[in-house]
C-alpha positions as CSV (number, residue, x, y, z in Angstrom):
1,M,0.1,0.2,0.1
2,P,1.5,3.6,-0.8
3,D,3.4,4.9,1.8
4,L,2.2,8.5,2.8
5,S,3.6,8.8,6.6
6,E,5.8,11.2,6.0
7,Y,3.3,13.4,4.1
8,R,0.7,13.5,6.7
9,A,3.2,14.0,9.2
10,K,4.4,17.5,7.6
11,R,0.7,18.7,7.2
12,D,-1.9,19.3,9.7
13,P,-5.3,18.9,7.7
14,A,-7.0,21.4,10.2
15,R,-4.9,24.1,8.9
16,T,-4.1,23.7,5.0
17,P,-6.2,22.7,2.2
18,E,-3.8,20.2,0.7
19,P,-5.4,16.6,0.5
20,F,-4.0,13.9,2.4
21,G,-5.1,11.0,0.3
22,E,-7.6,8.9,1.7
23,G,-8.7,5.5,-0.3
24,A,-5.6,6.0,-2.7
25,P,-5.9,3.2,-5.7
26,D,-3.6,0.5,-5.4
27,V,-2.8,0.7,-8.8
28,S,-0.3,3.3,-10.8
29,G,-1.3,5.0,-13.9
30,N,1.0,7.3,-16.1
31,R,0.2,10.9,-15.0
32,F,2.4,13.7,-14.2
33,V,1.9,17.3,-12.5
34,V,3.9,20.1,-12.8
35,Q,3.0,23.0,-10.4
36,E,4.5,26.1,-9.7
37,H,5.1,27.0,-6.1
38,H,5.7,30.1,-5.1
39,A,6.8,29.2,-1.3
40,R,9.7,30.9,0.5
41,R,11.3,30.6,-3.2
42,L,10.0,30.1,-6.2
43,H,10.3,26.5,-7.7
44,Y,8.1,24.4,-9.6
45,D,7.4,20.6,-8.3
46,V,7.3,17.9,-10.3
47,R,5.3,14.6,-9.3
48,L,5.1,11.5,-11.2
49,E,2.0,8.7,-10.7
50,R,3.6,5.6,-9.2
51,D,2.6,2.7,-7.2
52,G,-0.5,5.2,-6.3
53,V,1.7,7.7,-5.2
54,L,3.2,10.9,-6.6
55,V,7.0,10.7,-6.3
56,S,8.1,14.4,-6.1
57,W,11.2,16.3,-6.9
58,A,11.5,20.1,-5.9
59,V,13.3,21.5,-9.4
60,P,14.4,25.6,-8.1
61,R,14.3,26.7,-11.9
62,G,12.0,24.4,-13.5
63,L,12.7,21.6,-16.1
64,P,15.0,22.1,-18.5
65,E,14.1,23.3,-21.6
66,E,16.9,22.2,-24.0
67,P,19.8,19.4,-23.6
68,G,22.6,20.5,-21.6
69,A,23.9,21.0,-18.2
70,P,21.9,19.1,-15.1
71,R,19.8,21.2,-12.8
72,L,19.1,20.7,-9.4
73,A,15.9,18.2,-8.7
74,V,15.6,18.0,-4.7
75,H,13.8,14.9,-4.1
76,T,10.7,15.6,-1.8
77,E,8.0,13.0,0.2
78,D,5.7,10.9,-2.1
79,H,2.5,12.9,-2.1
80,P,-0.9,11.7,-2.7
81,L,-2.6,11.2,-6.2
82,S,-5.7,13.8,-5.2
83,Y,-2.4,16.3,-5.7
84,L,-2.8,16.0,-9.0
85,D,-5.7,18.7,-9.7
86,F,-4.4,20.3,-6.2
87,H,-3.8,24.7,-6.6
88,G,-4.5,27.0,-4.3
89,E,-2.9,28.6,-1.2
90,I,-1.1,27.4,1.6
91,P,-1.2,29.1,4.5
92,A,1.9,31.3,5.9
93,G,4.0,29.5,8.8
94,E,2.6,25.6,7.1
95,Y,4.9,23.2,5.5
96,G,5.1,24.9,1.8
97,G,3.1,27.9,2.4
98,G,2.8,30.0,-0.5
99,S,0.6,29.6,-3.3
100,M,0.6,26.6,-5.3
101,S,-0.9,26.6,-9.2
102,I,-0.8,23.7,-12.4
103,W,1.7,25.1,-14.3
104,D,1.1,21.7,-16.9
105,H,0.0,18.3,-16.3
106,G,0.0,15.0,-19.0
107,R,1.0,11.9,-19.2
108,Y,4.5,10.1,-19.2
109,E,6.3,7.0,-20.2
110,T,9.0,5.4,-18.0
111,E,12.6,4.4,-19.8
112,K,14.1,3.3,-16.6
113,W,13.5,3.2,-12.8
114,S,15.7,2.8,-10.1
115,D,16.5,4.1,-6.5
116,D,18.8,6.3,-8.0
117,E,17.5,7.2,-11.5
118,V,14.3,7.6,-13.2
119,A,13.9,8.2,-17.1
120,V,10.9,9.2,-18.4
121,T,9.3,11.0,-21.6
122,L,6.4,13.9,-20.8
123,H,3.9,14.1,-23.0
124,G,2.3,17.6,-21.3
125,E,0.7,20.6,-23.1
126,R,3.7,22.9,-22.3
127,V,6.2,19.8,-21.5
128,Q,7.0,17.3,-24.3
129,G,10.2,15.2,-23.8
130,R,12.4,13.3,-22.3
131,F,13.9,13.7,-19.3
132,V,16.0,11.7,-16.5
133,F,16.2,12.2,-12.9
134,F,19.4,11.2,-10.8
135,R,21.1,10.8,-8.0
136,P,24.7,12.4,-8.3
137,D,27.7,9.9,-7.2
138,R,28.8,12.4,-4.3
139,D,30.0,11.2,-0.7
140,D,29.3,15.1,0.3
141,Q,25.8,15.4,-1.7
142,D,22.4,15.4,0.5
143,A,20.4,12.1,0.1
144,K,17.5,14.3,-1.2
145,D,19.6,16.6,-4.0
146,W,19.0,15.0,-7.3
147,L,19.7,16.8,-10.3
148,V,17.4,16.8,-13.7
149,Q,18.6,16.5,-17.3
150,R,16.6,16.8,-20.4
151,R,18.0,14.3,-23.0
152,R,17.7,14.3,-26.9
153,T,15.0,12.9,-28.3
154,D,15.5,9.6,-30.6
155,T,12.8,10.3,-32.4
156,P,13.0,13.1,-35.3
157,P,11.6,16.7,-34.8
158,A,8.6,16.8,-37.3
159,P,6.1,14.8,-35.6
160,R,7.0,16.9,-32.7
161,D,6.7,20.1,-35.0
162,A,3.3,18.9,-36.2
163,Q,1.7,18.3,-32.8
164,A,2.6,21.7,-31.4
165,P,3.7,23.7,-34.3
166,R,5.1,27.4,-34.2
167,V,2.5,30.2,-35.3
168,N,3.0,33.8,-35.7
169,V,0.0,35.9,-34.1
170,G,0.4,39.5,-34.4
171,G,4.2,39.1,-34.4
172,R,4.2,37.1,-31.3
173,A,5.4,33.6,-31.9
174,L,3.5,31.3,-30.3
175,R,3.6,27.5,-30.0
176,L,0.3,25.4,-30.2
177,S,-0.1,21.9,-28.4
178,N,-2.5,18.8,-28.5
179,L,-4.8,21.0,-30.9
180,D,-6.5,17.4,-31.3
181,K,-7.1,17.5,-27.5
182,E,-11.3,17.1,-27.1
183,L,-12.1,19.9,-24.7
184,Y,-16.1,19.5,-25.6
185,P,-17.7,16.3,-26.7
186,G,-16.3,16.1,-30.4
187,V,-15.1,19.8,-30.3
188,P,-11.0,20.2,-30.2
189,K,-9.0,22.4,-29.0
190,A,-8.0,23.4,-32.4
191,A,-11.6,25.0,-32.0
192,V,-11.1,26.7,-29.6
193,V,-8.3,28.4,-30.3
194,D,-10.4,29.3,-34.0
195,Y,-13.3,30.7,-32.1
196,Y,-11.0,33.1,-29.9
197,A,-9.3,34.0,-32.9
198,R,-12.5,35.3,-35.0
199,V,-14.4,36.6,-32.2
200,A,-11.3,38.8,-30.9
201,D,-11.6,42.3,-32.5
202,T,-15.1,42.1,-30.6
203,L,-14.4,40.2,-27.6
204,L,-10.7,42.7,-27.2
205,P,-12.4,46.3,-25.5
206,H,-14.8,44.3,-23.0
207,L,-11.4,42.8,-21.6
208,A,-9.0,45.7,-22.2
209,G,-7.6,47.0,-18.7
210,R,-9.6,44.2,-16.9
211,P,-7.2,41.6,-14.5
212,L,-8.5,38.4,-15.5
213,T,-10.3,34.9,-13.6
214,L,-9.0,32.4,-15.8
215,R,-10.9,28.9,-15.7
216,R,-9.0,26.2,-17.2
217,F,-10.2,22.9,-18.4
218,P,-6.6,20.9,-19.4
219,D,-8.6,17.8,-19.7
220,G,-12.1,19.3,-21.3
221,I,-15.2,19.9,-19.7
222,A,-15.9,16.4,-18.3
223,A,-12.8,16.6,-16.3
224,P,-12.0,18.7,-13.2
225,S,-11.1,22.5,-13.8
226,F,-9.5,25.3,-11.9
227,Y,-9.6,28.9,-11.8
228,E,-6.4,30.8,-11.9
229,K,-5.7,34.0,-11.6
230,N,-1.9,34.3,-11.5
231,A,0.0,34.9,-14.6
232,G,2.6,32.7,-14.1
233,A,6.1,33.1,-13.8
234,K,7.2,31.6,-16.9
235,A,4.6,33.4,-18.8
236,P,6.0,34.9,-22.3
237,D,7.6,38.2,-21.2
238,W,5.3,40.4,-23.5
239,L,2.1,39.2,-21.7
240,R,0.7,42.4,-19.9
241,T,0.3,41.1,-16.7
242,V,-0.7,43.3,-13.0
243,R,-0.2,43.0,-9.8
244,V,-3.6,44.0,-7.6
245,P,-4.6,43.6,-4.0
246,T,-7.0,40.5,-3.9
247,P,-9.0,41.5,-0.5
248,G,-11.1,38.9,1.1
249,S,-9.4,36.0,-1.3
250,S,-10.5,32.6,-0.5
251,R,-7.0,31.5,-0.4
252,G,-5.6,34.3,1.6
253,S,-3.3,35.9,-0.9
254,A,-2.9,39.8,-0.4
255,T,-1.9,40.2,-3.9
256,A,-2.4,38.5,-7.7
257,T,-0.6,38.8,-10.8
258,F,-3.0,38.8,-13.3
259,V,-3.1,38.2,-17.1
260,V,-4.9,41.4,-18.7
261,V,-5.8,40.6,-22.2
262,E,-5.4,43.1,-24.9
263,E,-4.3,41.6,-27.9
264,L,-4.9,38.8,-30.3
265,A,-1.8,37.0,-29.1
266,T,-3.0,36.8,-25.5
267,L,-6.4,35.5,-26.7
268,V,-4.3,32.5,-28.8
269,Y,-1.9,31.7,-26.1
270,L,-4.6,31.0,-23.3
271,A,-6.7,29.2,-25.5
272,N,-3.9,27.0,-26.2
273,L,-3.5,26.6,-22.0
274,A,-6.9,25.4,-22.5
275,V,-8.8,28.6,-21.1
276,L,-12.0,28.1,-21.7
277,E,-13.8,31.0,-19.8
278,L,-12.9,34.7,-18.8
279,H,-14.0,36.1,-16.1
280,V,-13.8,40.1,-15.5
281,P,-14.2,42.5,-12.9
282,Q,-16.3,45.9,-13.0
283,W,-13.7,47.8,-12.9
284,R,-9.9,48.1,-15.0
285,V,-6.7,49.7,-14.3
286,D,-4.7,52.3,-15.8
287,D,-1.5,52.1,-18.6
288,E,0.9,52.0,-14.7
289,G,-1.5,49.2,-13.4
290,R,-3.5,51.1,-10.8
291,V,-7.1,50.1,-9.5
292,Q,-9.9,52.6,-11.0
293,P,-13.2,53.0,-9.9
294,P,-15.5,50.8,-11.5
295,D,-17.1,51.8,-14.7
296,E,-19.9,49.3,-15.2
297,L,-22.8,48.1,-13.3
298,V,-23.7,44.5,-13.3
299,F,-27.0,42.5,-12.6
300,D,-26.5,38.8,-12.7
301,L,-30.1,36.8,-12.8
302,D,-29.5,33.3,-11.5
303,P,-32.4,31.1,-11.9
304,G,-33.2,28.8,-9.0
305,E,-34.7,25.4,-9.5
306,G,-37.5,25.3,-11.1
307,S,-36.5,28.2,-13.0
308,T,-35.3,28.9,-16.4
309,V,-33.5,31.5,-18.7
310,L,-37.3,32.4,-19.7
311,D,-37.8,34.0,-15.9
312,C,-34.6,36.0,-15.9
313,A,-35.6,37.2,-19.0
314,R,-38.5,38.6,-17.4
315,V,-36.8,39.8,-14.3
316,A,-34.0,41.6,-16.9
317,E,-36.9,43.3,-18.7
318,R,-38.1,44.7,-14.9
319,V,-34.7,45.6,-14.0
320,R,-34.0,48.0,-17.7
321,D,-37.5,50.1,-16.7
322,L,-36.5,50.2,-13.1
323,V,-32.9,51.8,-13.6
324,A,-33.7,53.6,-16.7
325,A,-35.1,56.7,-14.7
326,D,-31.4,57.0,-13.7
327,G,-30.0,57.5,-17.3
328,L,-28.9,53.8,-17.6
329,V,-28.9,52.0,-20.6
330,L,-28.8,48.6,-19.8
331,C,-27.4,45.6,-22.0
332,P,-28.4,42.3,-22.0
333,K,-26.6,39.1,-22.6
334,T,-26.8,34.9,-21.8
335,S,-24.4,33.9,-19.3
336,G,-24.0,30.8,-21.8
337,S,-24.6,28.7,-18.4
338,K,-28.3,28.9,-17.1
339,G,-28.9,32.4,-16.4
340,M,-28.4,36.0,-17.7
341,Q,-26.6,39.2,-16.8
342,V,-27.4,42.7,-18.0
343,S,-24.8,45.6,-17.7
344,A,-24.9,49.5,-18.1
345,A,-22.1,51.9,-18.3
346,I,-21.5,54.2,-15.2
347,R,-19.4,56.8,-13.2
348,V,-19.1,56.4,-10.0
349,D,-15.9,57.6,-7.4
350,D,-16.9,55.4,-4.8
351,P,-16.7,51.5,-5.1
352,A,-19.2,50.6,-2.8
353,R,-21.5,52.6,-4.4
354,T,-22.4,49.7,-7.2
355,S,-23.2,46.8,-4.7
356,A,-25.3,49.3,-2.6
357,Y,-27.4,50.9,-5.9
358,A,-27.6,47.1,-7.4
359,R,-28.5,45.9,-3.9
360,S,-31.8,48.5,-3.6
361,V,-32.3,47.3,-6.9
362,A,-32.8,44.1,-6.3
363,E,-34.4,44.2,-3.0
364,H,-37.1,46.4,-4.6
365,L,-37.8,43.8,-7.0
366,A,-38.7,41.1,-4.3
367,R,-40.3,43.0,-2.5
368,E,-43.3,43.6,-5.1
369,T,-42.9,39.6,-6.3
370,P,-41.6,37.7,-3.5
371,R,-42.6,34.8,-5.1
372,G,-40.8,35.1,-8.5
373,V,-37.9,37.4,-7.4
374,T,-35.2,37.1,-4.5
375,A,-32.2,39.1,-3.6
376,V,-31.0,36.2,-1.1
377,M,-28.2,34.2,-1.9
378,A,-29.0,31.1,0.1
379,K,-30.2,28.2,-2.6
380,E,-33.0,27.3,-0.3
381,R,-34.6,31.1,-0.7
382,R,-34.3,30.7,-4.5
383,R,-36.4,27.4,-5.5
384,G,-38.6,28.8,-8.2
385,K,-37.5,31.9,-8.1
386,V,-34.9,34.3,-9.7
387,F,-32.1,35.5,-7.8
388,V,-31.0,39.2,-8.7
389,D,-27.4,39.0,-7.6
390,W,-26.5,42.4,-7.1
391,S,-23.0,41.0,-4.7
392,Q,-21.4,40.6,-8.4
393,N,-20.6,44.3,-8.0
394,N,-18.3,43.7,-4.9
395,P,-14.7,44.8,-6.6
396,S,-13.4,41.5,-5.4
397,K,-15.6,39.5,-7.7
398,T,-15.7,39.0,-11.2
399,T,-18.8,37.8,-14.2
400,V,-18.4,36.1,-17.0
401,A,-17.2,38.6,-20.2
402,P,-19.6,38.5,-22.9
403,Y,-18.7,36.2,-25.7
404,S,-16.5,33.9,-23.5
405,L,-17.1,30.5,-24.3
406,R,-18.8,28.6,-20.9
407,A,-17.9,24.6,-20.2
408,R,-21.0,23.5,-21.3
409,A,-22.2,22.1,-24.2
410,A,-25.7,21.9,-26.3
411,H,-27.2,20.6,-29.4
412,G,-23.8,19.6,-29.9
413,A,-21.6,22.8,-29.6
414,P,-20.2,24.7,-26.9
415,T,-22.2,27.4,-25.7
416,V,-21.6,30.9,-25.6
417,S,-22.2,34.0,-23.2
418,T,-24.4,35.9,-25.5
419,P,-25.2,39.5,-26.1
420,L,-29.0,40.0,-27.2
421,T,-31.1,42.8,-28.3
422,W,-34.1,43.7,-26.1
423,D,-36.6,42.3,-29.0
424,E,-35.1,39.2,-28.5
425,V,-35.5,39.0,-24.5
426,A,-38.8,40.1,-25.3
427,A,-40.2,37.5,-27.6
428,A,-37.9,34.7,-26.4
429,G,-40.1,31.7,-25.6
430,T,-37.9,28.6,-25.3
431,V,-34.7,28.2,-24.1
432,R,-33.4,27.0,-27.3
433,E,-34.2,30.4,-28.4
434,L,-31.7,31.9,-26.1
435,T,-29.0,29.1,-26.5
436,F,-25.9,30.0,-28.7
437,S,-23.0,28.7,-30.2
438,P,-19.1,29.6,-31.7
439,A,-20.9,29.7,-34.7
440,D,-24.1,31.5,-34.3
441,V,-22.0,34.1,-32.0
442,L,-19.9,34.8,-34.9
443,A,-22.8,35.5,-37.6
444,R,-24.8,37.4,-35.1
445,I,-21.9,39.8,-35.0
446,G,-21.2,40.0,-38.9
447,D,-25.0,40.6,-39.2
448,R,-25.3,43.1,-36.0
449,G,-21.9,44.2,-34.8
450,D,-21.5,44.2,-31.0
451,L,-24.6,44.3,-28.9
452,Y,-23.0,44.9,-25.8
453,A,-20.8,48.2,-26.7
454,A,-23.5,50.2,-24.8
455,A,-21.7,48.7,-21.7
456,L,-18.5,50.2,-23.0
457,G,-20.5,53.5,-22.7
458,E,-20.3,53.5,-26.6
459,G,-23.2,55.8,-27.9
460,V,-24.5,56.5,-24.9
461,D,-24.0,58.8,-22.1
462,R,-22.3,57.3,-19.0
463,P,-24.5,58.8,-16.1
464,E,-23.0,59.3,-12.6
465,L,-24.4,56.3,-10.8
466,P,-26.7,57.6,-7.3
467,E,-26.8,56.7,-4.0
468,R,-30.4,55.0,-4.6
469,P,-32.4,54.2,-7.8
470,S,-34.7,57.0,-7.9
471,G,-37.7,54.8,-9.3
472,T,-37.7,52.6,-6.0
């Protein structure tokens, strides 16, 4: 049976979110993970599945990109298999305290496995190649101080180039990998990259200046996903990033280094990492990375059990009519999941005012029709009702961006968060009418342009938000 006694002795389950590996299977697979670990010093944890555990090394400089001199790889305690999916914040003061994110994962082949040498070929999203971990033959060497070296491959380079072609996107050199990997049923990664490349001109203005929270699906929507805020130390140097505070973080982080998407190459880079969903705050940073006051107000309409997006459509019309008295021009869109969002361009100095205003609207609607609308998040209060989520305006929260893919499929295609006309909202009589695929969205843009442009302030006045809605 796997022995995780050393792993567990170093950790307290009441103090760290790390898994403890109860019930690990007896059989061994061939999965691996590379985790970017911001502890006392940045390093990369390489873990190989073997005999029911993850055999692990901490590599300070990361795996070598080219054959050559070996690098230090500190052999650490075996980890439970559930660590394959772990990402998050290990509290300060705990063993390994710091931020942990998944940098790469995939499968590997074993060439040799002994007490002093492990030779494998890794097949990941970012790492593909032959590596050998070995214990130096030196008496003065710490027993845990191994080395890792990239080996030259015995296969010709052409197949690898075919699987991971280099492309030039807006002057940026990118390598795309595993383009045939299925991310949705019957839909490969190549189709995801293609959609984001084709929708970029319309999508980019909605992302510009907004630090992104990314939702990655390395093995597709049927497998585990994770949210990622930090761009990662090995992100391309041309990628725009910004370090901003993260108050109220569930992981206890004071700040994070977010990606800011302002060019096509960044969208393609993220799609290649199997980032399907793009989530944005209702505020931006300026050119120096300083956080600005909110410039959008959003109402997230979430149908409870027994309700649908059609019920959200009726509530959306009521929200529109209520805030019109304050000069707000709301834009509606599907969430691409179950509900809808409506947003308006606004001006405000106090970041707290957006949540206070939205809450007043939500509570007013709930008082008018308590059987159909709620302003309370608790799930037991939402059955048969539409929850008007005013709290999405909190500066620490994000909402799915317009034109973002969602981790859902309908009618044989991915779903997309899709802007609507108010005539479409009023006329919708079936859920199918408010469900859109990437092909639908691209055709709509070609026919109608950006239906969400008013949320950017285009063609409308950007009113100053009052403390309370004047229509209540």
